[in-house]
C-alpha positions as a Markdown table, in Angstrom:
| # | Residue | x | y | z |
|---|---|---|---|---|
| 1 | Met | 0.0 | 0.0 | 0.0 |
| 2 | Ala | 1.3 | 3.5 | -0.9 |
| 3 | Glu | 1.7 | 6.0 | 1.8 |
| 4 | Thr | 0.3 | 9.5 | 2.2 |
| 5 | Thr | 2.6 | 12.3 | 3.3 |
| 6 | Ile | 1.3 | 15.7 | 4.3 |
| 7 | Ile | 4.0 | 18.4 | 4.1 |
| 8 | Thr | 3.4 | 21.8 | 5.6 |
| 9 | Gly | 5.0 | 25.1 | 4.8 |
| 10 | Lys | 6.0 | 26.6 | 1.5 |
| 11 | Pro | 6.8 | 24.0 | -1.2 |
| 12 | Glu | 9.8 | 24.1 | -3.5 |
| 13 | Val | 8.5 | 24.9 | -7.0 |
| 14 | Lys | 10.7 | 24.0 | -9.9 |
| 15 | Glu | 10.5 | 25.5 | -13.4 |
| 16 | Gly | 9.1 | 23.2 | -16.0 |
| 17 | Met | 7.1 | 20.9 | -13.8 |
| 18 | Asn | 4.4 | 18.8 | -15.4 |
| 19 | Leu | 1.3 | 20.0 | -13.8 |
| 20 | Ile | -2.4 | 19.7 | -14.0 |
| 21 | Thr | -4.1 | 22.5 | -12.2 |
| 22 | Val | -7.6 | 22.3 | -10.9 |
| 23 | Thr | -9.2 | 25.6 | -9.8 |
| 24 | Trp | -12.3 | 26.3 | -7.8 |
| 25 | Asp | -13.3 | 30.0 | -8.2 |
| 26 | Gly | -16.0 | 29.8 | -5.5 |
| 27 | Ser | -18.7 | 28.7 | -7.9 |
| 28 | Ser | -17.2 | 26.3 | -10.5 |
| 29 | Tyr | -14.2 | 24.1 | -11.3 |
| 30 | Thr | -11.8 | 24.3 | -14.2 |
| 31 | Ser | -8.7 | 22.4 | -15.0 |
| 32 | Ala | -5.7 | 23.1 | -17.1 |
| 33 | Ser | -2.6 | 21.1 | -18.3 |
| 34 | Asp | 0.9 | 22.3 | -19.1 |
| 35 | Tyr | 0.9 | 19.7 | -21.9 |
| 36 | Thr | 4.2 | 18.1 | -21.0 |
| 37 | Tyr | 2.5 | 14.9 | -22.2 |
| 38 | Pro | 0.8 | 15.9 | -25.5 |
| 39 | Pro | -2.7 | 14.6 | -26.1 |
| 40 | Pro | -3.2 | 12.0 | -28.8 |
| 41 | Glu | -4.5 | 13.2 | -32.2 |
| 42 | Gly | -8.0 | 14.4 | -31.7 |
| 43 | Gly | -7.8 | 14.3 | -27.9 |
| 44 | Val | -7.9 | 17.2 | -25.5 |
| 45 | Leu | -5.7 | 15.7 | -22.7 |
| 46 | Ser | -3.2 | 13.0 | -22.6 |
| 47 | Pro | -3.9 | 9.8 | -20.6 |
| 48 | Met | -1.4 | 11.1 | -18.0 |
| 49 | Asp | -3.2 | 14.4 | -17.8 |
| 50 | Val | -6.6 | 12.6 | -17.3 |
| 51 | Leu | -5.1 | 10.6 | -14.4 |
| 52 | Cys | -3.7 | 13.7 | -12.8 |
| 53 | Glu | -6.9 | 15.7 | -13.4 |
| 54 | Ala | -9.0 | 13.0 | -11.7 |
| 55 | Leu | -6.8 | 13.1 | -8.6 |
| 56 | Gly | -6.7 | 16.9 | -8.5 |
| 57 | Met | -10.4 | 17.3 | -9.1 |
| 58 | Cys | -11.2 | 14.7 | -6.4 |
| 59 | Ile | -9.0 | 16.5 | -3.9 |
| 60 | Ala | -10.4 | 19.9 | -4.9 |
| 61 | Val | -14.0 | 18.7 | -4.5 |
| 62 | Ser | -13.1 | 17.1 | -1.2 |
| 63 | Leu | -11.5 | 20.4 | 0.1 |
| 64 | Val | -14.5 | 22.5 | -1.0 |
| 65 | Arg | -16.9 | 20.1 | 0.7 |
| 66 | Leu | -14.9 | 20.1 | 3.9 |
| 67 | Leu | -14.7 | 24.0 | 3.9 |
| 68 | Glu | -18.5 | 24.1 | 3.3 |
| 69 | Lys | -19.0 | 21.7 | 6.2 |
| 70 | Asp | -17.2 | 24.3 | 8.4 |
| 71 | Asp | -19.4 | 27.1 | 6.9 |
| 72 | Ile | -16.6 | 28.5 | 4.7 |
| 73 | Arg | -18.3 | 29.0 | 1.4 |
| 74 | Gly | -17.4 | 30.5 | -2.0 |
| 75 | Glu | -13.6 | 30.7 | -1.3 |
| 76 | Ala | -11.3 | 30.1 | -4.2 |
| 77 | Leu | -8.6 | 27.4 | -4.1 |
| 78 | Arg | -6.3 | 25.6 | -6.5 |
| 79 | Val | -4.8 | 22.1 | -6.5 |
| 80 | Glu | -1.8 | 21.2 | -8.6 |
| 81 | Val | -0.8 | 17.6 | -9.4 |
| 82 | Glu | 2.6 | 16.5 | -10.6 |
| 83 | Pro | 3.3 | 12.9 | -11.6 |
| 84 | Tyr | 6.7 | 11.3 | -11.2 |
| 85 | Lys | 7.2 | 8.4 | -13.6 |
| 86 | Ala | 9.2 | 5.4 | -12.5 |
| 87 | Arg | 12.7 | 5.3 | -14.0 |
| 88 | Ala | 12.8 | 1.5 | -14.1 |
| 89 | Gly | 10.4 | -1.4 | -14.6 |
| 90 | Ala | 6.9 | -1.2 | -16.1 |
| 91 | Pro | 5.8 | 2.3 | -17.4 |
| 92 | Arg | 3.9 | 3.8 | -14.4 |
| 93 | Val | 3.7 | 6.7 | -12.1 |
| 94 | Glu | 5.4 | 5.9 | -8.8 |
| 95 | Lys | 4.6 | 9.1 | -7.0 |
| 96 | Phe | 2.2 | 12.1 | -7.2 |
| 97 | Arg | 2.9 | 15.5 | -5.7 |
| 98 | Val | -0.4 | 17.3 | -4.8 |
| 99 | Leu | -0.1 | 21.0 | -3.8 |
| 100 | Ala | -3.2 | 22.7 | -2.4 |
| 101 | Asp | -3.3 | 26.5 | -2.5 |
| 102 | Leu | -5.9 | 27.3 | 0.1 |
| 103 | Pro | -7.3 | 30.7 | 1.2 |
| 104 | Tyr | -4.5 | 32.8 | 2.7 |
| 105 | Tyr | -6.3 | 33.6 | 5.9 |
| 106 | Leu | -6.7 | 30.0 | 7.1 |
| 107 | Glu | -4.3 | 29.1 | 9.9 |
| 108 | Glu | -1.6 | 26.5 | 9.2 |
| 109 | Pro | -3.0 | 23.8 | 11.5 |
| 110 | Tyr | -6.4 | 24.1 | 9.9 |
| 111 | Lys | -4.9 | 23.9 | 6.4 |
| 112 | Glu | -3.0 | 20.7 | 7.4 |
| 113 | Lys | -6.2 | 19.2 | 8.9 |
| 114 | Leu | -8.1 | 20.0 | 5.7 |
| 115 | Leu | -5.6 | 18.4 | 3.4 |
| 116 | Thr | -5.2 | 15.4 | 5.7 |
| 117 | Glu | -9.0 | 14.8 | 5.7 |
| 118 | Ala | -9.3 | 15.5 | 2.0 |
| 119 | Ser | -6.6 | 12.8 | 1.3 |
| 120 | Arg | -8.7 | 10.4 | 3.4 |
| 121 | Ile | -12.0 | 11.0 | 1.7 |
| 122 | Cys | -10.8 | 11.3 | -1.9 |
| 123 | Thr | -11.9 | 8.2 | -3.8 |
| 124 | Ile | -9.4 | 8.6 | -6.6 |
| 125 | Gly | -6.5 | 9.1 | -4.2 |
| 126 | Asn | -7.6 | 6.1 | -2.1 |
| 127 | Thr | -7.8 | 4.0 | -5.3 |
| 128 | Ile | -4.3 | 5.0 | -6.4 |
| 129 | Lys | -2.9 | 4.4 | -2.9 |
| 130 | Arg | -4.4 | 1.0 | -2.5 |
| 131 | Gly | -4.6 | -0.2 | -6.1 |
| 132 | Ala | -7.6 | -1.8 | -7.8 |
| 133 | Glu | -8.0 | -4.9 | -9.8 |
| 134 | Ile | -8.4 | -4.3 | -13.5 |
| 135 | Val | -10.2 | -6.9 | -15.7 |
| 136 | Tyr | -9.3 | -6.6 | -19.4 |
| 137 | Glu | -11.8 | -8.0 | -21.8 |
| 138 | Tyr | -12.7 | -7.5 | -25.5 |
| 139 | Lys | -16.0 | -7.5 | -27.2 |
| 140 | Ser | -16.4 | -10.0 | -30.0 |
């Protein structure tokens, strides 16, 4: 089982990182890719972007629900997801970096609590951390 690590404080941000950014503006969600992994012909996002977008959207939705539960409504936030591909073995992502940019006025302990709880209730994150059986079939 993969582990969850919550890091507090200001993260190191490197130039040229592959990011999917999910933004909540207080009333709707949007997502954007830096297109490090180009989409296939006719596609909008690459499969890597879709995977990262699913994780980022799930965390963003979880954070908004937790804020609303605490009667904090309509506040903007942003979630960035960066995948780290394995350097050996089967092609796969071995780690995801999830950076939550929460409202500035929230205190650090509350931000840490929010992110910890969001990581616990995010279905996509839990699926990635614990794995899921995949059954491959074809239609004849």
